[in-house]
CHARMM internal coordinates of N, CA and C (Angstrom, degrees):
IC EDIT
DIST 1 N 1 CA 1.4488
DIST 1 CA 1 C 1.5193
ANGL 1 N 1 CA 1 C 108.34
DIST 1 C 2 N 1.3010
ANGL 1 CA 1 C 2 N 116.12
DIHE 1 N 1 CA 1 C 2 N 133.25
DIST 2 N 2 CA 1.4623
ANGL 1 C 2 N 2 CA 122.62
DIHE 1 CA 1 C 2 N 2 CA -178.74
DIST 2 CA 2 C 1.5221
ANGL 2 N 2 CA 2 C 109.25
DIHE 1 C 2 N 2 CA 2 C -107.87
DIST 2 C 3 N 1.3319
ANGL 2 CA 2 C 3 N 115.76
DIHE 2 N 2 CA 2 C 3 N 131.30
DIST 3 N 3 CA 1.4595
ANGL 2 C 3 N 3 CA 119.73
DIHE 2 CA 2 C 3 N 3 CA 177.12
DIST 3 CA 3 C 1.5204
ANGL 3 N 3 CA 3 C 108.95
DIHE 2 C 3 N 3 CA 3 C -117.30
DIST 3 C 4 N 1.3027
ANGL 3 CA 3 C 4 N 114.47
DIHE 3 N 3 CA 3 C 4 N 152.13
DIST 4 N 4 CA 1.4601
ANGL 3 C 4 N 4 CA 120.63
DIHE 3 CA 3 C 4 N 4 CA 179.17
DIST 4 CA 4 C 1.5160
ANGL 4 N 4 CA 4 C 108.79
DIHE 3 C 4 N 4 CA 4 C -105.92
DIST 4 C 5 N 1.3191
ANGL 4 CA 4 C 5 N 115.20
DIHE 4 N 4 CA 4 C 5 N 126.98
DIST 5 N 5 CA 1.4543
ANGL 4 C 5 N 5 CA 119.83
DIHE 4 CA 4 C 5 N 5 CA 178.05
DIST 5 CA 5 C 1.5186
ANGL 5 N 5 CA 5 C 110.05
DIHE 4 C 5 N 5 CA 5 C -83.62
DIST 5 C 6 N 1.3212
ANGL 5 CA 5 C 6 N 117.49
DIHE 5 N 5 CA 5 C 6 N 147.04
DIST 6 N 6 CA 1.4683
ANGL 5 C 6 N 6 CA 118.79
DIHE 5 CA 5 C 6 N 6 CA 176.46
DIST 6 CA 6 C 1.5313
ANGL 6 N 6 CA 6 C 109.20
DIHE 5 C 6 N 6 CA 6 C -67.50
DIST 6 C 7 N 1.3304
ANGL 6 CA 6 C 7 N 117.02
DIHE 6 N 6 CA 6 C 7 N 149.74
DIST 7 N 7 CA 1.4670
ANGL 6 C 7 N 7 CA 118.93
DIHE 6 CA 6 C 7 N 7 CA 179.77
DIST 7 CA 7 C 1.5249
ANGL 7 N 7 CA 7 C 110.02
DIHE 6 C 7 N 7 CA 7 C -65.10
DIST 7 C 8 N 1.3350
ANGL 7 CA 7 C 8 N 116.95
DIHE 7 N 7 CA 7 C 8 N 146.58
DIST 8 N 8 CA 1.4680
ANGL 7 C 8 N 8 CA 118.62
DIHE 7 CA 7 C 8 N 8 CA 178.67
DIST 8 CA 8 C 1.5240
ANGL 8 N 8 CA 8 C 110.53
DIHE 7 C 8 N 8 CA 8 C -67.97
DIST 8 C 9 N 1.3220
ANGL 8 CA 8 C 9 N 115.51
DIHE 8 N 8 CA 8 C 9 N 154.60
DIST 9 N 9 CA 1.4639
ANGL 8 C 9 N 9 CA 119.88
DIHE 8 CA 8 C 9 N 9 CA 176.52
DIST 9 CA 9 C 1.5309
ANGL 9 N 9 CA 9 C 108.17
DIHE 8 C 9 N 9 CA 9 C -70.78
DIST 9 C 10 N 1.3050
ANGL 9 CA 9 C 10 N 116.45
DIHE 9 N 9 CA 9 C 10 N 113.92
DIST 10 N 10 CA 1.4553
ANGL 9 C 10 N 10 CA 121.47
DIHE 9 CA 9 C 10 N 10 CA -179.35
DIST 10 CA 10 C 1.5171
ANGL 10 N 10 CA 10 C 109.58
DIHE 9 C 10 N 10 CA 10 C -110.71
DIST 10 C 11 N 1.2985
ANGL 10 CA 10 C 11 N 115.53
DIHE 10 N 10 CA 10 C 11 N 142.61
DIST 11 N 11 CA 1.4549
ANGL 10 C 11 N 11 CA 120.70
DIHE 10 CA 10 C 11 N 11 CA 175.64
DIST 11 CA 11 C 1.5250
ANGL 11 N 11 CA 11 C 107.77
DIHE 10 C 11 N 11 CA 11 C -124.75
DIST 11 C 12 N 1.3186
ANGL 11 CA 11 C 12 N 116.55
DIHE 11 N 11 CA 11 C 12 N 125.49
DIST 12 N 12 CA 1.4451
ANGL 11 C 12 N 12 CA 122.54
DIHE 11 CA 11 C 12 N 12 CA 177.63
DIST 12 CA 12 C 1.5298
ANGL 12 N 12 CA 12 C 107.94
DIHE 11 C 12 N 12 CA 12 C -108.20
DIST 12 C 13 N 1.3286
ANGL 12 CA 12 C 13 N 117.38
DIHE 12 N 12 CA 12 C 13 N 98.67
DIST 13 N 13 CA 1.4650
ANGL 12 C 13 N 13 CA 119.80
DIHE 12 CA 12 C 13 N 13 CA -177.14
DIST 13 CA 13 C 1.5214
ANGL 13 N 13 CA 13 C 111.85
DIHE 12 C 13 N 13 CA 13 C -66.35
DIST 13 C 14 N 1.3212
ANGL 13 CA 13 C 14 N 114.97
DIHE 13 N 13 CA 13 C 14 N 149.71
DIST 14 N 14 CA 1.4620
ANGL 13 C 14 N 14 CA 120.44
DIHE 13 CA 13 C 14 N 14 CA 178.38
DIST 14 CA 14 C 1.5180
ANGL 14 N 14 CA 14 C 111.79
DIHE 13 C 14 N 14 CA 14 C -80.41
DIST 14 C 15 N 1.3208
ANGL 14 CA 14 C 15 N 117.59
DIHE 14 N 14 CA 14 C 15 N -21.16
DIST 15 N 15 CA 1.4565
ANGL 14 C 15 N 15 CA 121.33
DIHE 14 CA 14 C 15 N 15 CA -178.32
DIST 15 CA 15 C 1.5176
ANGL 15 N 15 CA 15 C 109.42
DIHE 14 C 15 N 15 CA 15 C -152.90
DIST 15 C 16 N 1.3202
ANGL 15 CA 15 C 16 N 115.41
DIHE 15 N 15 CA 15 C 16 N 158.25
DIST 16 N 16 CA 1.4573
ANGL 15 C 16 N 16 CA 120.01
DIHE 15 CA 15 C 16 N 16 CA 174.12
DIST 16 CA 16 C 1.5257
ANGL 16 N 16 CA 16 C 110.93
DIHE 15 C 16 N 16 CA 16 C -103.39
DIST 16 C 17 N 1.3450
ANGL 16 CA 16 C 17 N 115.89
DIHE 16 N 16 CA 16 C 17 N 7.20
DIST 17 N 17 CA 1.4509
ANGL 16 C 17 N 17 CA 120.70
DIHE 16 CA 16 C 17 N 17 CA 178.48
DIST 17 CA 17 C 1.5158
ANGL 17 N 17 CA 17 C 113.82
DIHE 16 C 17 N 17 CA 17 C 83.84
DIST 17 C 18 N 1.3049
ANGL 17 CA 17 C 18 N 117.18
DIHE 17 N 17 CA 17 C 18 N -4.50
DIST 18 N 18 CA 1.4595
ANGL 17 C 18 N 18 CA 121.50
DIHE 17 CA 17 C 18 N 18 CA -179.64
DIST 18 CA 18 C 1.5273
ANGL 18 N 18 CA 18 C 109.23
DIHE 17 C 18 N 18 CA 18 C -96.87
DIST 18 C 19 N 1.3455
ANGL 18 CA 18 C 19 N 117.39
DIHE 18 N 18 CA 18 C 19 N 144.01
DIST 19 N 19 CA 1.4658
ANGL 18 C 19 N 19 CA 119.02
DIHE 18 CA 18 C 19 N 19 CA 178.19
DIST 19 CA 19 C 1.5297
ANGL 19 N 19 CA 19 C 111.03
DIHE 18 C 19 N 19 CA 19 C -68.38
DIST 19 C 20 N 1.3325
ANGL 19 CA 19 C 20 N 114.65
DIHE 19 N 19 CA 19 C 20 N 147.85
DIST 20 N 20 CA 1.4598
ANGL 19 C 20 N 20 CA 119.70
DIHE 19 CA 19 C 20 N 20 CA 176.96
DIST 20 CA 20 C 1.5191
ANGL 20 N 20 CA 20 C 109.10
DIHE 19 C 20 N 20 CA 20 C -81.67
DIST 20 C 21 N 1.3065
ANGL 20 CA 20 C 21 N 115.91
DIHE 20 N 20 CA 20 C 21 N 148.92
DIST 21 N 21 CA 1.4550
ANGL 20 C 21 N 21 CA 120.25
DIHE 20 CA 20 C 21 N 21 CA 178.33
DIST 21 CA 21 C 1.5240
ANGL 21 N 21 CA 21 C 109.75
DIHE 20 C 21 N 21 CA 21 C -68.29
DIST 21 C 22 N 1.3013
ANGL 21 CA 21 C 22 N 116.50
DIHE 21 N 21 CA 21 C 22 N 137.06
DIST 22 N 22 CA 1.4600
ANGL 21 C 22 N 22 CA 123.30
DIHE 21 CA 21 C 22 N 22 CA 177.60
DIST 22 CA 22 C 1.5106
ANGL 22 N 22 CA 22 C 106.97
DIHE 21 C 22 N 22 CA 22 C -136.47
DIST 22 C 23 N 1.2950
ANGL 22 CA 22 C 23 N 116.89
DIHE 22 N 22 CA 22 C 23 N 118.28
DIST 23 N 23 CA 1.4520
ANGL 22 C 23 N 23 CA 118.73
DIHE 22 CA 22 C 23 N 23 CA 176.69
DIST 23 CA 23 C 1.5200
ANGL 23 N 23 CA 23 C 109.86
DIHE 22 C 23 N 23 CA 23 C -156.80
DIST 23 C 24 N 1.3074
ANGL 23 CA 23 C 24 N 115.63
DIHE 23 N 23 CA 23 C 24 N 169.96
DIST 24 N 24 CA 1.4575
ANGL 23 C 24 N 24 CA 121.52
DIHE 23 CA 23 C 24 N 24 CA -176.50
DIST 24 CA 24 C 1.5268
ANGL 24 N 24 CA 24 C 112.03
DIHE 23 C 24 N 24 CA 24 C -64.52
DIST 24 C 25 N 1.3110
ANGL 24 CA 24 C 25 N 117.44
DIHE 24 N 24 CA 24 C 25 N -36.68
DIST 25 N 25 CA 1.4705
ANGL 24 C 25 N 25 CA 120.50
DIHE 24 CA 24 C 25 N 25 CA -179.33
DIST 25 CA 25 C 1.5231
ANGL 25 N 25 CA 25 C 109.84
DIHE 24 C 25 N 25 CA 25 C -61.53
DIST 25 C 26 N 1.3342
ANGL 25 CA 25 C 26 N 117.19
DIHE 25 N 25 CA 25 C 26 N -44.88
DIST 26 N 26 CA 1.4640
ANGL 25 C 26 N 26 CA 119.38
DIHE 25 CA 25 C 26 N 26 CA 178.83
DIST 26 CA 26 C 1.5191
ANGL 26 N 26 CA 26 C 111.36
DIHE 25 C 26 N 26 CA 26 C -62.85
DIST 26 C 27 N 1.3264
ANGL 26 CA 26 C 27 N 117.68
DIHE 26 N 26 CA 26 C 27 N -39.67
DIST 27 N 27 CA 1.4639
ANGL 26 C 27 N 27 CA 120.66
DIHE 26 CA 26 C 27 N 27 CA 178.63
DIST 27 CA 27 C 1.5289
ANGL 27 N 27 CA 27 C 110.41
DIHE 26 C 27 N 27 CA 27 C -63.55
DIST 27 C 28 N 1.3245
ANGL 27 CA 27 C 28 N 116.74
DIHE 27 N 27 CA 27 C 28 N -41.27
DIST 28 N 28 CA 1.4701
ANGL 27 C 28 N 28 CA 120.33
DIHE 27 CA 27 C 28 N 28 CA 179.47
DIST 28 CA 28 C 1.5259
ANGL 28 N 28 CA 28 C 111.17
DIHE 27 C 28 N 28 CA 28 C -65.39
DIST 28 C 29 N 1.3216
ANGL 28 CA 28 C 29 N 117.20
DIHE 28 N 28 CA 28 C 29 N -41.18
DIST 29 N 29 CA 1.4694
ANGL 28 C 29 N 29 CA 120.69
DIHE 28 CA 28 C 29 N 29 CA 178.26
DIST 29 CA 29 C 1.5227
ANGL 29 N 29 CA 29 C 110.16
DIHE 28 C 29 N 29 CA 29 C -63.43
DIST 29 C 30 N 1.3343
ANGL 29 CA 29 C 30 N 116.60
DIHE 29 N 29 CA 29 C 30 N -44.65
DIST 30 N 30 CA 1.4634
ANGL 29 C 30 N 30 CA 120.33
DIHE 29 CA 29 C 30 N 30 CA 179.60
DIST 30 CA 30 C 1.5206
ANGL 30 N 30 CA 30 C 111.12
DIHE 29 C 30 N 30 CA 30 C -61.78
DIST 30 C 31 N 1.3317
ANGL 30 CA 30 C 31 N 116.95
DIHE 30 N 30 CA 30 C 31 N -43.34
DIST 31 N 31 CA 1.4668
ANGL 30 C 31 N 31 CA 120.28
DIHE 30 CA 30 C 31 N 31 CA 179.98
DIST 31 CA 31 C 1.5230
ANGL 31 N 31 CA 31 C 111.13
DIHE 30 C 31 N 31 CA 31 C -66.00
DIST 31 C 32 N 1.3253
ANGL 31 CA 31 C 32 N 116.89
DIHE 31 N 31 CA 31 C 32 N -39.95
DIST 32 N 32 CA 1.4677
ANGL 31 C 32 N 32 CA 120.42
DIHE 31 CA 31 C 32 N 32 CA 178.18
DIST 32 CA 32 C 1.5237
ANGL 32 N 32 CA 32 C 110.50
DIHE 31 C 32 N 32 CA 32 C -62.15
DIST 32 C 33 N 1.3224
ANGL 32 CA 32 C 33 N 116.70
DIHE 32 N 32 CA 32 C 33 N -45.85
DIST 33 N 33 CA 1.4627
ANGL 32 C 33 N 33 CA 119.98
DIHE 32 CA 32 C 33 N 33 CA 178.13
DIST 33 CA 33 C 1.5240
ANGL 33 N 33 CA 33 C 111.04
DIHE 32 C 33 N 33 CA 33 C -61.65
DIST 33 C 34 N 1.3300
ANGL 33 CA 33 C 34 N 116.31
DIHE 33 N 33 CA 33 C 34 N -44.99
DIST 34 N 34 CA 1.4662
ANGL 33 C 34 N 34 CA 120.48
DIHE 33 CA 33 C 34 N 34 CA -179.92
DIST 34 CA 34 C 1.5240
ANGL 34 N 34 CA 34 C 110.98
DIHE 33 C 34 N 34 CA 34 C -60.56
DIST 34 C 35 N 1.3337
ANGL 34 CA 34 C 35 N 116.69
DIHE 34 N 34 CA 34 C 35 N -47.42
DIST 35 N 35 CA 1.4663
ANGL 34 C 35 N 35 CA 120.46
DIHE 34 CA 34 C 35 N 35 CA -178.72
DIST 35 CA 35 C 1.5252
ANGL 35 N 35 CA 35 C 111.58
DIHE 34 C 35 N 35 CA 35 C -63.70
DIST 35 C 36 N 1.3237
ANGL 35 CA 35 C 36 N 117.18
DIHE 35 N 35 CA 35 C 36 N -38.96
DIST 36 N 36 CA 1.4664
ANGL 35 C 36 N 36 CA 119.85
DIHE 35 CA 35 C 36 N 36 CA 178.73
DIST 36 CA 36 C 1.5199
ANGL 36 N 36 CA 36 C 111.68
DIHE 35 C 36 N 36 CA 36 C -68.47
DIST 36 C 37 N 1.3349
ANGL 36 CA 36 C 37 N 117.06
DIHE 36 N 36 CA 36 C 37 N -39.71
DIST 37 N 37 CA 1.4616
ANGL 36 C 37 N 37 CA 119.40
DIHE 36 CA 36 C 37 N 37 CA 176.65
DIST 37 CA 37 C 1.5232
ANGL 37 N 37 CA 37 C 110.83
DIHE 36 C 37 N 37 CA 37 C -65.35
DIST 37 C 38 N 1.3303
ANGL 37 CA 37 C 38 N 116.79
DIHE 37 N 37 CA 37 C 38 N -39.82
DIST 38 N 38 CA 1.4703
ANGL 37 C 38 N 38 CA 119.79
DIHE 37 CA 37 C 38 N 38 CA 177.28
DIST 38 CA 38 C 1.5188
ANGL 38 N 38 CA 38 C 110.77
DIHE 37 C 38 N 38 CA 38 C -61.74
DIST 38 C 39 N 1.3252
ANGL 38 CA 38 C 39 N 117.32
DIHE 38 N 38 CA 38 C 39 N -40.96
DIST 39 N 39 CA 1.4646
ANGL 38 C 39 N 39 CA 120.39
DIHE 38 CA 38 C 39 N 39 CA 178.16
DIST 39 CA 39 C 1.5224
ANGL 39 N 39 CA 39 C 110.83
DIHE 38 C 39 N 39 CA 39 C -66.08
DIST 39 C 40 N 1.3264
ANGL 39 CA 39 C 40 N 115.92
DIHE 39 N 39 CA 39 C 40 N -40.32
DIST 40 N 40 CA 1.4641
ANGL 39 C 40 N 40 CA 120.57
DIHE 39 CA 39 C 40 N 40 CA -178.26
DIST 40 CA 40 C 1.5264
ANGL 40 N 40 CA 40 C 111.78
DIHE 39 C 40 N 40 CA 40 C -65.01
DIST 40 C 41 N 1.3398
ANGL 40 CA 40 C 41 N 117.14
DIHE 40 N 40 CA 40 C 41 N -35.61
DIST 41 N 41 CA 1.4579
ANGL 40 C 41 N 41 CA 121.50
DIHE 40 CA 40 C 41 N 41 CA -176.17
DIST 41 CA 41 C 1.5256
ANGL 41 N 41 CA 41 C 112.53
DIHE 40 C 41 N 41 CA 41 C -108.09
DIST 41 C 42 N 1.3156
ANGL 41 CA 41 C 42 N 118.40
DIHE 41 N 41 CA 41 C 42 N 20.77
DIST 42 N 42 CA 1.4706
ANGL 41 C 42 N 42 CA 121.61
DIHE 41 CA 41 C 42 N 42 CA -174.74
DIST 42 CA 42 C 1.5221
ANGL 42 N 42 CA 42 C 113.68
DIHE 41 C 42 N 42 CA 42 C -59.99
DIST 42 C 43 N 1.3219
ANGL 42 CA 42 C 43 N 117.97
DIHE 42 N 42 CA 42 C 43 N -24.54
DIST 43 N 43 CA 1.4690
ANGL 42 C 43 N 43 CA 120.76
DIHE 42 CA 42 C 43 N 43 CA -178.47
DIST 43 CA 43 C 1.5363
ANGL 43 N 43 CA 43 C 112.20
DIHE 42 C 43 N 43 CA 43 C -94.99
DIST 43 C 44 N 1.3237
ANGL 43 CA 43 C 44 N 116.98
DIHE 43 N 43 CA 43 C 44 N 4.39
DIST 44 N 44 CA 1.4643
ANGL 43 C 44 N 44 CA 121.01
DIHE 43 CA 43 C 44 N 44 CA -178.17
DIST 44 CA 44 C 1.5128
ANGL 44 N 44 CA 44 C 109.87
DIHE 43 C 44 N 44 CA 44 C -106.32
DIST 44 C 45 N 1.3320
ANGL 44 CA 44 C 45 N 115.94
DIHE 44 N 44 CA 44 C 45 N 120.96
DIST 45 N 45 CA 1.4614
ANGL 44 C 45 N 45 CA 120.63
DIHE 44 CA 44 C 45 N 45 CA 177.41
DIST 45 CA 45 C 1.5295
ANGL 45 N 45 CA 45 C 112.49
DIHE 44 C 45 N 45 CA 45 C -82.36
DIST 45 C 46 N 1.3294
ANGL 45 CA 45 C 46 N 116.75
DIHE 45 N 45 CA 45 C 46 N -11.71
DIST 46 N 46 CA 1.4612
ANGL 45 C 46 N 46 CA 120.38
DIHE 45 CA 45 C 46 N 46 CA -176.84
DIST 46 CA 46 C 1.5314
ANGL 46 N 46 CA 46 C 113.03
DIHE 45 C 46 N 46 CA 46 C -99.16
DIST 46 C 47 N 1.3392
ANGL 46 CA 46 C 47 N 117.47
DIHE 46 N 46 CA 46 C 47 N 13.55
DIST 47 N 47 CA 1.4629
ANGL 46 C 47 N 47 CA 121.39
DIHE 46 CA 46 C 47 N 47 CA -179.40
DIST 47 CA 47 C 1.5239
ANGL 47 N 47 CA 47 C 109.06
DIHE 46 C 47 N 47 CA 47 C -120.07
DIST 47 C 48 N 1.3231
ANGL 47 CA 47 C 48 N 115.97
DIHE 47 N 47 CA 47 C 48 N 131.75
DIST 48 N 48 CA 1.4624
ANGL 47 C 48 N 48 CA 122.29
DIHE 47 CA 47 C 48 N 48 CA 177.01
DIST 48 CA 48 C 1.5187
ANGL 48 N 48 CA 48 C 107.85
DIHE 47 C 48 N 48 CA 48 C -123.95
DIST 48 C 49 N 1.3188
ANGL 48 CA 48 C 49 N 117.30
DIHE 48 N 48 CA 48 C 49 N 127.24
DIST 49 N 49 CA 1.4637
ANGL 48 C 49 N 49 CA 122.47
DIHE 48 CA 48 C 49 N 49 CA -179.44
DIST 49 CA 49 C 1.5248
ANGL 49 N 49 CA 49 C 107.77
DIHE 48 C 49 N 49 CA 49 C -110.43
DIST 49 C 50 N 1.3210
ANGL 49 CA 49 C 50 N 116.66
DIHE 49 N 49 CA 49 C 50 N 129.91
DIST 50 N 50 CA 1.4555
ANGL 49 C 50 N 50 CA 121.22
DIHE 49 CA 49 C 50 N 50 CA 178.73
DIST 50 CA 50 C 1.5210
ANGL 50 N 50 CA 50 C 109.68
DIHE 49 C 50 N 50 CA 50 C -143.54
DIST 50 C 51 N 1.3209
ANGL 50 CA 50 C 51 N 115.91
DIHE 50 N 50 CA 50 C 51 N 160.08
DIST 51 N 51 CA 1.4665
ANGL 50 C 51 N 51 CA 121.24
DIHE 50 CA 50 C 51 N 51 CA 174.44
DIST 51 CA 51 C 1.5169
ANGL 51 N 51 CA 51 C 107.82
DIHE 50 C 51 N 51 CA 51 C -133.64
DIST 51 C 52 N 1.3083
ANGL 51 CA 51 C 52 N 116.59
DIHE 51 N 51 CA 51 C 52 N 160.78
DIST 52 N 52 CA 1.4559
ANGL 51 C 52 N 52 CA 122.21
DIHE 51 CA 51 C 52 N 52 CA 179.51
DIST 52 CA 52 C 1.5182
ANGL 52 N 52 CA 52 C 108.29
DIHE 51 C 52 N 52 CA 52 C -123.99
DIST 52 C 53 N 1.3200
ANGL 52 CA 52 C 53 N 116.77
DIHE 52 N 52 CA 52 C 53 N 114.90
DIST 53 N 53 CA 1.4536
ANGL 52 C 53 N 53 CA 121.77
DIHE 52 CA 52 C 53 N 53 CA -178.69
DIST 53 CA 53 C 1.5275
ANGL 53 N 53 CA 53 C 111.94
DIHE 52 C 53 N 53 CA 53 C -99.43
DIST 53 C 54 N 1.3323
ANGL 53 CA 53 C 54 N 118.62
DIHE 53 N 53 CA 53 C 54 N 6.45
DIST 54 N 54 CA 1.4632
ANGL 53 C 54 N 54 CA 123.18
DIHE 53 CA 53 C 54 N 54 CA -178.87
DIST 54 CA 54 C 1.5246
ANGL 54 N 54 CA 54 C 112.01
DIHE 53 C 54 N 54 CA 54 C 55.65
DIST 54 C 55 N 1.3133
ANGL 54 CA 54 C 55 N 117.43
DIHE 54 N 54 CA 54 C 55 N 43.09
DIST 55 N 55 CA 1.4724
ANGL 54 C 55 N 55 CA 120.29
DIHE 54 CA 54 C 55 N 55 CA 178.70
DIST 55 CA 55 C 1.4881
ANGL 55 N 55 CA 55 C 110.28
DIHE 54 C 55 N 55 CA 55 C -74.93
END
COOR INIT
IC SEED 1 N 1 CA 1 C
IC BUILD
C-alpha cells in the first residue's frame, strides 16, 4: 500500500535583508539585453519587453 505524505510547510522569503547590487555595469547589461530583445522581436506586436531598475 502506498501513501502520500502532505507537502512540507515551505516558506519562500521575499528578501534576505541584504541590499541588492546597483551599479552602472548592471544597468548597461540590462539595457543591452532589452535593446537586443526589442530588435529580435521588432516585427511582433504580441511581445512587450520591459526592465525594472527599482527606481
